[in-house]
Every structure is written in structure tokens, then in C-alpha cells.
C-alpha positions as CSV (number, residue, x, y, z in Angstrom):
1,M,0.0,0.0,0.0
2,K,2.9,2.4,0.6
3,R,4.1,2.0,-2.9
4,I,0.6,2.5,-4.3
5,G,0.4,5.6,-2.2
6,W,3.6,7.0,-3.7
7,T,2.2,6.5,-7.2
8,M,-1.1,8.0,-6.4
9,V,0.6,11.0,-4.8
10,A,2.6,11.4,-8.0
11,L,-0.5,11.3,-10.1
12,A,-2.3,13.8,-7.8
13,T,0.6,16.1,-8.2
14,L,0.5,15.9,-11.9
15,L,-3.2,16.5,-12.0
16,A,-2.8,19.5,-9.8
17,S,0.0,21.0,-11.8
18,C,-1.4,20.5,-15.3
19,A,-4.7,19.5,-16.9
20,S,-3.1,16.5,-18.6
21,D,-0.1,15.6,-20.6
22,G,-0.6,17.1,-24.1
23,E,-3.9,18.7,-23.1
24,R,-3.0,21.6,-20.8
25,P,-3.3,25.2,-22.2
26,A,-0.3,26.2,-24.2
27,S,2.1,28.5,-22.4
28,A,5.3,30.2,-23.5
29,S,7.2,26.9,-22.9
30,T,4.7,24.6,-24.6
31,K,3.5,26.5,-27.7
32,R,4.8,25.0,-30.9
33,S,7.5,27.4,-31.8
34,K,8.7,28.1,-35.3
35,S,12.4,27.7,-34.7
36,G,14.7,25.7,-32.5
37,P,15.9,22.1,-32.3
38,G,14.8,20.0,-35.2
39,A,13.2,22.9,-37.0
40,G,14.3,21.7,-40.4
41,P,12.9,23.1,-43.6
42,G,9.5,24.7,-43.7
43,A,9.5,26.0,-40.1
44,G,6.7,28.5,-40.0
45,K,5.7,27.8,-43.6
46,G,2.6,25.7,-43.1
47,Y,3.5,23.0,-40.6
48,A,5.0,22.8,-37.0
49,H,8.5,21.6,-36.7
50,D,7.8,20.0,-33.3
51,P,4.3,18.5,-33.4
52,F,5.0,16.5,-30.2
53,P,6.2,19.2,-27.8
54,S,7.3,18.5,-24.3
55,T,4.6,18.8,-21.6
56,Y,7.1,18.2,-18.8
57,K,6.4,20.0,-15.6
58,A,8.7,19.7,-12.7
59,Y,7.4,18.2,-9.5
60,P,7.2,20.6,-6.6
61,G,10.2,20.8,-4.3
62,T,11.4,22.7,-1.2
63,P,14.5,24.8,-0.7
64,T,17.2,22.3,0.3
65,L,20.7,22.8,1.8
66,V,23.1,19.8,2.0
67,T,26.0,20.5,4.3
68,H,29.3,18.9,5.3
69,V,29.4,16.8,2.2
70,T,32.0,15.9,-0.4
71,I,31.1,17.5,-3.7
72,F,32.0,16.5,-7.2
73,D,30.7,19.4,-9.2
74,G,30.6,17.6,-12.6
75,E,33.2,19.8,-14.2
76,G,36.3,18.4,-12.5
77,A,36.2,20.2,-9.2
78,R,36.0,18.6,-5.7
79,I,35.0,20.4,-2.6
80,D,35.5,18.7,0.8
81,D,33.2,19.6,3.7
82,G,31.1,21.6,1.2
83,S,27.5,22.8,0.9
84,V,25.0,23.0,-1.9
85,L,21.8,25.1,-1.8
86,F,19.1,24.6,-4.4
87,A,15.6,26.1,-4.6
88,D,12.9,26.7,-7.2
89,G,14.3,23.8,-9.2
90,K,17.8,25.5,-9.7
91,I,21.2,25.3,-8.1
92,E,21.6,28.5,-6.1
93,R,25.0,28.3,-4.3
94,V,27.9,25.8,-4.1
95,G,30.7,26.3,-1.7
96,Q,31.3,26.1,2.1
97,S,29.5,27.6,5.1
98,I,26.3,28.5,3.3
99,A,23.6,29.8,5.5
100,A,20.2,28.0,5.3
101,P,17.4,30.3,4.2
102,A,14.2,30.4,6.2
103,G,12.1,27.3,5.7
104,A,14.8,25.3,4.0
105,T,15.3,21.6,4.5
106,V,18.9,21.0,5.9
107,I,20.6,17.7,5.3
108,D,23.8,16.7,7.0
109,G,26.0,15.0,4.4
110,T,28.9,14.0,6.6
111,G,30.6,10.9,5.1
112,K,28.5,11.2,1.9
113,T,29.0,12.5,-1.6
114,L,26.9,15.0,-3.6
115,T,27.0,14.9,-7.4
116,P,25.1,16.0,-10.4
117,G,22.6,13.4,-11.6
118,I,24.0,10.8,-14.0
119,I,23.2,11.3,-17.7
120,D,23.1,8.2,-19.9
121,I,23.6,9.2,-23.5
122,H,22.7,5.7,-24.8
123,S,19.6,3.9,-23.6
124,H,16.8,2.0,-25.1
125,L,14.5,2.1,-22.0
126,G,10.9,2.5,-23.1
127,D,11.7,1.3,-26.7
128,Y,12.9,-2.1,-25.5
129,P,11.2,-2.1,-22.1
130,S,10.8,-4.8,-19.4
131,P,9.4,-7.4,-19.7
132,A,11.5,-8.1,-22.7
133,V,9.0,-9.8,-24.9
134,E,8.4,-9.5,-28.7
135,A,5.2,-7.5,-28.1
136,N,7.4,-4.8,-26.5
137,S,10.2,-4.8,-29.0
138,D,9.9,-1.4,-30.7
139,G,13.4,-0.1,-31.1
140,N,14.5,-1.1,-34.6
141,E,12.4,-0.3,-37.7
142,A,14.4,-2.9,-39.6
143,T,12.5,-2.5,-42.9
144,G,15.1,-0.5,-44.8
145,P,18.6,0.8,-44.2
146,V,17.4,4.5,-44.0
147,T,14.5,5.2,-41.7
148,A,15.2,8.7,-40.7
149,D,11.4,9.3,-40.7
150,V,10.9,7.3,-37.4
151,W,11.1,8.9,-34.0
152,A,12.2,6.9,-31.0
153,E,9.7,8.8,-28.8
154,H,6.8,7.2,-30.6
155,S,7.8,3.8,-29.2
156,V,8.7,4.9,-25.7
157,W,6.5,3.2,-23.0
158,P,6.7,5.4,-19.9
159,Q,5.6,2.5,-17.7
160,D,8.9,0.6,-18.3
161,P,10.0,-0.5,-14.8
162,G,13.6,0.2,-16.0
163,F,13.1,3.9,-15.6
164,S,12.6,3.7,-11.8
165,R,15.4,1.2,-11.5
166,A,17.8,3.6,-13.2
167,L,16.7,6.4,-10.9
168,V,16.9,4.6,-7.5
169,N,19.8,2.2,-8.2
170,G,21.8,4.3,-10.6
171,G,21.1,7.9,-9.8
172,V,20.2,8.5,-13.5
173,T,18.3,11.8,-13.9
174,T,18.5,12.3,-17.7
175,L,18.8,9.8,-20.5
176,Q,18.7,9.7,-24.3
177,I,16.5,7.1,-25.9
178,L,17.7,6.0,-29.3
179,P,16.4,3.8,-32.0
180,G,18.4,0.6,-32.5
181,S,21.4,0.0,-34.8
182,A,20.0,-2.2,-37.5
183,N,19.9,0.7,-39.9
184,L,22.4,3.2,-41.3
185,M,20.0,6.0,-40.3
186,G,17.7,4.6,-37.7
187,G,15.6,7.7,-36.8
188,R,15.4,10.5,-34.3
189,S,16.4,10.1,-30.6
190,V,14.8,11.9,-27.7
191,V,16.2,13.2,-24.4
192,L,14.0,12.4,-21.3
193,K,13.9,13.5,-17.7
194,N,13.8,10.4,-15.6
195,V,10.5,11.2,-13.9
196,Y,7.2,9.4,-13.5
197,A,4.7,10.5,-16.2
198,R,1.7,9.1,-18.0
199,T,3.1,10.0,-21.4
200,E,6.5,10.2,-23.0
201,Q,5.9,13.9,-23.7
202,G,5.5,14.3,-19.9
203,M,9.1,13.1,-19.6
204,K,10.5,15.0,-22.6
205,F,13.5,17.3,-21.6
206,P,12.4,20.8,-22.5
207,G,14.6,22.4,-25.1
208,A,16.9,19.4,-25.6
209,P,17.9,19.0,-29.3
210,Y,16.8,15.9,-31.1
211,G,19.4,13.4,-32.3
212,L,19.8,11.3,-35.4
213,K,20.8,7.8,-34.7
214,M,23.3,6.5,-37.3
215,A,25.2,3.2,-37.4
216,C,28.2,1.9,-39.3
217,G,30.0,-1.4,-39.3
218,E,28.6,-4.9,-38.9
219,N,25.0,-4.4,-38.0
220,P,23.5,-2.7,-41.1
221,K,25.5,-4.8,-43.5
222,R,24.5,-8.0,-41.7
223,V,20.8,-7.1,-41.5
224,Y,20.4,-6.0,-45.1
225,G,23.1,-8.3,-46.7
226,S,21.2,-11.2,-45.3
227,K,18.2,-10.0,-47.2
228,G,20.2,-9.8,-50.5
229,R,20.1,-6.0,-50.7
230,E,22.4,-3.1,-50.3
231,P,24.3,-2.6,-48.0
232,S,26.0,-5.9,-47.6
233,T,29.5,-4.5,-47.1
234,R,31.2,-1.6,-45.3
235,M,31.7,0.1,-48.7
236,G,27.9,-0.4,-49.3
237,N,27.2,1.3,-45.9
238,I,29.1,4.4,-46.9
239,A,27.7,4.5,-50.4
240,V,24.1,4.4,-49.1
241,D,24.9,7.1,-46.5
242,R,26.5,9.4,-49.1
243,Q,23.7,9.0,-51.6
244,T,21.2,9.8,-48.9
245,W,23.1,12.9,-47.7
246,A,23.3,14.1,-51.3
247,K,19.5,13.9,-51.5
248,A,19.2,15.7,-48.2
249,V,21.4,18.6,-49.3
250,E,19.2,19.1,-52.4
251,Y,16.0,18.8,-50.3
252,K,17.3,21.5,-47.9
253,R,18.4,23.7,-50.8
254,K,14.9,23.6,-52.3
255,W,13.3,24.5,-48.9
256,D,15.8,27.2,-48.2
257,K,15.0,28.8,-51.6
258,Y,11.2,28.5,-50.9
259,E,11.6,30.2,-47.5
260,K,13.6,33.0,-49.1
261,D,11.7,33.5,-52.3
262,G,8.2,32.0,-51.6
263,G,6.1,30.4,-54.3
264,D,4.9,26.8,-54.2
265,P,6.4,24.7,-51.4
266,P,8.5,21.6,-52.3
267,A,6.9,18.2,-51.6
268,R,7.5,17.4,-47.9
269,D,9.4,14.3,-46.9
270,I,9.4,13.4,-43.2
271,A,12.8,11.6,-43.4
272,M,14.4,14.4,-45.2
273,D,13.0,16.9,-42.6
274,T,15.2,15.1,-40.1
275,L,18.3,15.1,-42.3
276,A,17.8,18.7,-43.2
277,G,17.6,19.4,-39.5
278,V,21.1,17.8,-39.1
279,L,22.5,19.8,-42.0
280,G,21.1,23.0,-40.4
281,G,22.7,22.2,-37.1
282,E,19.5,21.7,-35.1
283,I,19.6,17.9,-34.8
284,L,22.7,16.2,-33.4
285,V,24.2,13.1,-34.9
286,Q,24.7,10.2,-32.5
287,N,26.7,7.5,-34.4
288,H,27.0,3.9,-33.4
289,C,30.6,3.0,-34.5
290,Y,33.2,0.6,-33.1
291,R,36.3,0.8,-35.3
292,A,38.7,3.7,-35.5
293,D,39.1,3.5,-39.3
294,E,35.3,3.7,-39.7
295,M,35.0,6.7,-37.3
296,A,37.6,8.5,-39.3
297,I,35.7,7.8,-42.6
298,V,32.4,9.1,-41.1
299,M,34.1,12.3,-39.9
300,D,35.3,12.9,-43.4
301,M,31.9,12.2,-44.8
302,A,30.4,14.7,-42.4
303,K,32.8,17.3,-43.7
304,E,31.8,16.4,-47.3
305,F,28.1,17.2,-46.6
306,G,28.5,19.9,-44.0
307,Y,27.3,18.3,-40.8
308,H,28.9,17.4,-37.5
309,V,29.0,14.1,-35.5
310,S,28.3,15.0,-31.9
311,A,29.3,11.6,-30.5
312,F,30.4,8.1,-31.5
313,H,28.7,5.4,-29.4
314,H,30.3,2.0,-28.5
315,A,33.6,3.5,-29.7
316,V,35.8,0.7,-28.4
317,E,38.7,1.8,-30.7
318,A,38.4,5.5,-29.9
319,Y,41.7,5.5,-28.1
320,K,43.4,5.0,-31.5
321,I,42.1,8.3,-32.9
322,A,41.9,10.5,-29.8
323,D,43.6,13.2,-31.7
324,L,41.1,13.1,-34.5
325,L,38.2,13.2,-32.2
326,K,39.6,16.2,-30.3
327,E,40.4,18.0,-33.6
328,N,36.8,17.4,-34.9
329,G,35.1,18.2,-31.6
330,T,33.5,14.8,-31.5
331,C,32.9,12.9,-28.2
332,A,33.2,9.2,-27.6
333,A,30.7,7.2,-25.6
334,V,32.2,3.9,-24.4
335,W,31.9,1.0,-22.0
336,S,34.5,0.2,-19.4
337,D,35.2,-3.4,-20.4
338,W,32.7,-4.8,-22.8
339,W,34.6,-6.5,-25.7
340,G,34.8,-9.5,-27.9
341,F,31.1,-10.2,-28.4
342,K,31.6,-9.5,-32.2
343,M,34.5,-9.0,-34.4
344,E,34.4,-5.2,-34.5
345,S,34.5,-5.1,-30.7
346,Y,37.6,-7.3,-30.4
347,D,40.2,-4.6,-30.0
348,A,38.7,-2.8,-27.0
349,I,40.8,-2.0,-24.0
350,S,39.9,-1.1,-20.4
351,E,42.1,2.0,-20.6
352,N,40.0,3.6,-23.4
353,L,38.3,6.3,-21.3
354,A,41.5,7.2,-19.5
355,L,43.5,7.5,-22.7
356,L,40.8,9.7,-24.3
357,Q,40.9,12.0,-21.3
358,A,44.7,12.1,-21.2
359,N,44.7,13.2,-24.9
360,G,42.2,15.9,-24.4
361,A,39.2,14.2,-26.1
362,C,35.6,14.4,-24.9
363,A,34.8,11.0,-23.3
364,M,32.0,9.5,-21.4
365,I,30.5,6.2,-20.2
366,H,27.2,4.8,-21.5
367,S,25.1,1.8,-20.9
368,D,23.1,0.4,-23.8
369,D,21.7,-2.0,-21.2
370,P,18.8,-1.9,-18.7
371,N,21.0,-3.4,-16.0
372,G,24.2,-1.5,-16.8
373,I,22.4,1.8,-16.5
374,Q,21.9,1.0,-12.8
375,R,25.7,0.9,-12.2
376,L,27.3,3.4,-14.4
377,N,29.2,4.9,-11.5
378,Q,30.8,1.4,-11.0
379,E,31.6,1.2,-14.7
380,V,33.5,4.5,-14.4
381,A,35.3,3.2,-11.3
382,K,36.6,0.2,-13.3
383,A,37.7,2.5,-16.2
384,L,39.4,4.8,-13.7
385,A,41.2,2.0,-12.0
386,A,42.4,0.6,-15.4
387,G,43.8,4.1,-16.3
388,R,45.6,4.4,-13.0
389,H,47.1,1.0,-13.4
390,A,48.5,2.1,-16.8
391,G,50.0,5.2,-15.1
392,I,47.3,7.7,-16.1
393,D,46.5,9.7,-13.0
394,I,42.9,11.0,-13.2
395,S,41.1,12.3,-10.1
396,D,37.7,11.0,-9.0
397,A,36.2,14.5,-9.5
398,V,37.5,14.7,-13.1
399,A,36.3,11.2,-13.8
400,W,32.8,12.3,-12.8
401,E,32.7,14.4,-16.0
402,W,32.4,11.1,-17.8
403,L,29.0,10.6,-16.1
404,T,27.4,14.0,-16.3
405,Y,29.0,17.0,-17.9
406,N,30.5,15.4,-21.0
407,P,27.2,13.5,-21.9
408,A,25.4,16.8,-21.4
409,K,27.7,18.5,-23.9
410,A,27.2,15.7,-26.5
411,L,23.4,16.1,-26.0
412,G,23.4,19.9,-26.3
413,I,22.1,20.5,-22.8
414,A,25.3,21.4,-20.8
415,D,23.9,24.9,-20.3
416,K,21.0,23.4,-18.4
417,T,22.3,20.4,-16.5
418,G,25.3,18.1,-16.0
419,S,27.1,20.1,-13.3
420,L,26.4,21.8,-10.0
421,K,26.6,25.4,-11.1
422,P,24.3,28.2,-10.0
423,G,21.4,28.6,-12.4
424,K,21.4,25.0,-13.7
425,M,18.7,22.5,-13.1
426,A,18.9,21.0,-9.6
427,D,19.4,17.4,-10.8
428,V,21.3,16.1,-7.8
429,V,22.2,12.8,-6.2
430,L,23.3,12.3,-2.6
431,W,25.3,9.0,-2.3
432,N,25.7,7.3,1.0
433,G,29.5,7.0,0.6
434,N,32.1,7.2,-2.1
435,P,30.2,6.8,-5.4
436,F,33.0,4.8,-6.9
437,S,32.6,2.0,-4.3
438,V,30.5,-1.1,-5.0
439,Y,29.0,-0.7,-1.6
440,T,27.6,2.8,-2.3
441,R,24.1,3.6,-3.4
442,P,22.0,6.7,-4.0
443,E,20.4,7.8,-0.8
444,K,18.4,10.7,-2.3
445,V,17.8,11.8,-5.8
446,W,16.4,15.2,-6.8
447,I,15.2,16.2,-10.3
448,D,14.7,19.9,-10.8
449,G,14.9,20.3,-7.0
450,A,12.1,17.8,-6.3
451,L,13.0,14.8,-4.1
452,L,11.9,11.8,-6.2
453,Y,13.7,9.1,-4.3
454,D,14.6,8.7,-0.7
455,A,16.1,5.4,0.5
456,N,14.9,6.2,4.0
457,D,11.3,6.9,3.0
458,P,9.3,4.0,1.5
459,K,6.7,6.6,0.2
460,R,9.4,8.0,-2.1
461,R,10.3,4.9,-4.1
462,P,8.8,5.2,-7.6
463,V,6.9,2.2,-9.0
464,S,5.6,1.8,-12.5
465,D,1.9,1.4,-12.9
466,F,2.6,-1.8,-14.8
467,E,4.2,-3.3,-11.6
468,L,1.5,-2.4,-9.2
469,G,-0.1,-5.5,-7.6
470,Q,2.6,-7.8,-8.9
471,P,5.2,-9.6,-6.8
472,G,8.4,-7.6,-6.4
473,A,6.8,-4.3,-7.4
474,G,9.4,-1.6,-6.9
475,D,12.1,-4.0,-5.9
476,T,15.3,-1.9,-5.8
477,K,17.8,-4.7,-5.3
């Protein structure tokens, strides 16, 4: 009954704060704007660029001061015996000896660690939800090598129990949901706040750019080669990509001309809208790619057609081209020690993250797994230990960038979250010890300053509606 009570409280809060997801009156933040992320061609010329706007509304919070706590600020700084004050959903002050304002909740953080909430740049929660049955398998539109017309958010099931597990076990407050990697261009990704909501739009991170999921290497050539169609080789992968980008350049040129000169609008193509958004810089490329040589080819292809790769995912050979990644301003999202499960993952090394950091490249951890997302702090601990064993001395506070600030940069939201800086969203985790210890767990998790999980309060342990009444509902082990 306690868990049911939490869910009903959450629902009541939602009902009190907005009419309903997707139905409340439009405000300055919810009106369908005519410019911004994913605008693409034709913005303001007869159709909305974002027909599925965020209806996210932060849960209510109270002014909170955490004192006498070790702080990793997310941008490489550590403060011992520090304090953090947040109110009205934002970080207000970070430092030492901060006075508590009237009415604030004061928490003694002695022996504990306070960090920004973890951001997972690569997740399929909601698109491949639990239970993992065929009826719920909605992540890969494997019907053609180019499916830039599909949007991952249209498959997201907000009742996936994986969301609450990521919050309470992993301290994950923000995550990017991507289409799968069967296709060269798999569709749009979406960035979510890890909150309870009845709809995906109620979780949608306000103002976060869309992403375009791309893939190179084994997956597309295997999926379509087995069907006797292009691509069946790596050269086929690049050929299809280049031909598609050439069409997108022409599509964008026609729409740019129409927006400048008027006349009859060109025929609209939903897939090309997304690619034109990439070419215009509003949609960020998130590229599944393992091998160093293929990443280098993709960066050259991006220059050919005038777009930028924000991050390579599963980049197990990124350490070989750290200089090229730095030069191109492209991040690498990696695992700590997954390797050998297919040929292109064979040359992975545990020192990958540390070597990228040492060479000035933007690096981060990611999960691609509903269990791994619950232990990303431990994955970084393994990568940190491997680097130190190889003689690469990286501090704990700097390594925390791999979990928060760097993924925020690669998602285009570093101005909003990812570090404990005044004015940013109060997405905060209080750990009950050193967060790089296997014995440490989140004790409290705030999103936009609202306390959504408290290990010491059974009423603040989120449970998916799908789980209610079932054995093990809300189990956080």
C-alpha cells in the first residue's frame, strides 16, 4: 500500500499541476515554436517543426541545503566539507559555510558525496522495455537501411520499470532514448527527464535537441546483406549514406529557396526533414561505430556534406584516434570493459576512457543496457582503475565528468544540466558514501529540485503502474 500511495501522490501532483499531458493550455514553454531544435525546412511555412512538444512540468520541491558533504561538481572540481543550496528547481549556491534560508530543509551530508545526476547518452529504455517480450520490441524499424522518418519517442512506453530502477539504483536523472542500430540511419532520438509521467511527452526534456541515430559497421551490412540487398559490405554502408546525404542537401536547398523567395512549397518528406535538421545544425548526430578507421571515414563524410558528429557510441577503438576526435570536436561514448562479443568489438581496451581523457578528447560512459544503466558509477570506477594501473592519474572528480558534464555536452544540454553550477537544473544525487565504491548507493535523488527518491522513506520509491499489484513491485535490489 505504501508503494501504491507514492504513485497516487505522484498522479495527484501531476493532475494538480497541469490539466493532462498534451492537453493543458499552451504556455510560453509549450506553444509550438517556429524555430529551434529540429526545426528543419519549412518552419513557420505551413507545418509545425515539433508536433509532439514536451509537456514536462517539474514536481514541486522545497529549498534544500546539503552541508558537510564531499562535492564532485561535474566539471572536474572537488569540494570537501562543502555545501550546496538549491531552490525553485535550480542550483543557487555551491561552496562552504552556506547559511540556510528560512524554511529550507537542511541535510547533514557527513561521510557522503553529492554529485550532479548521472546522464546516460545511450539507452533503449521504453523502446525495449521490461518485460523483454516480442510485443514490447519497438526499437528497430528494420525494414530499410534508411529510416530517418521514425522517432524513438513514438515507441517509448513510460511505464517501463527500467526507468525507476535507473533512478533509484543508478542515480540517473536524464537519458537519451535511441532507435536501435540495425539501420544506417535509424531515426530520431529523444532526451528524457527520468520522472514518473503518464506519457512520453511528460518526460521529454524541455529544449533538448533531437538526435539522429546513425550506425556503421557490422549491424547494417549484416541485417540487409542477409536479405540480399544493399548494403551488404562496409563500402555499401558508406555508399548508401553518401547518396542519402546528397539527396538531403538538395532537399534542404529547395526548402531554403522557398523560404527565401516564396512560391509553391516543395513536396514534404518526413525523413528528409530530419536530415535537413542535421544539416542545419539543429539535430545532433549520435553515431554507433566501433572501429577507429570507420569513425575517421564518417568524420570525413560529415565534412563532405556539411554536418557534425556529436558523439560516436560504442567507440571501443576511440583510443586509437583520440587526436582526430579532439580535432573534430566529437565525443566518444564507451563501455568500461565490454569487448569480444563480435569482431568489431575485439580490439577494446579497459584504458579507453583514460587514454581519451589524457589526450584531451571528450569521453563518457554509456550503458546500452537496462542493467548497466543502474551501475554506471561502478563502470567508471573500473575504467578509472584501469587508467591508473596504466599510469594515467585522473582524479575522482575529473572522472565524474564522464557521467554528467560530457554527456550533457554531447546532447546539447550542458547549459541546463550536467554540473552543480548556479542557475542550472537541480538534478542532484546524494550518495551514501564514495560513489566509486561497489558498496555505495544513491540515498536521495532530486530532479529539478524535487525529491523523487529517498532510500529512508518508503513513500518516495517510484513504482511503474505496470508493476502495481505484482510480486516484487518496486524492488530496488
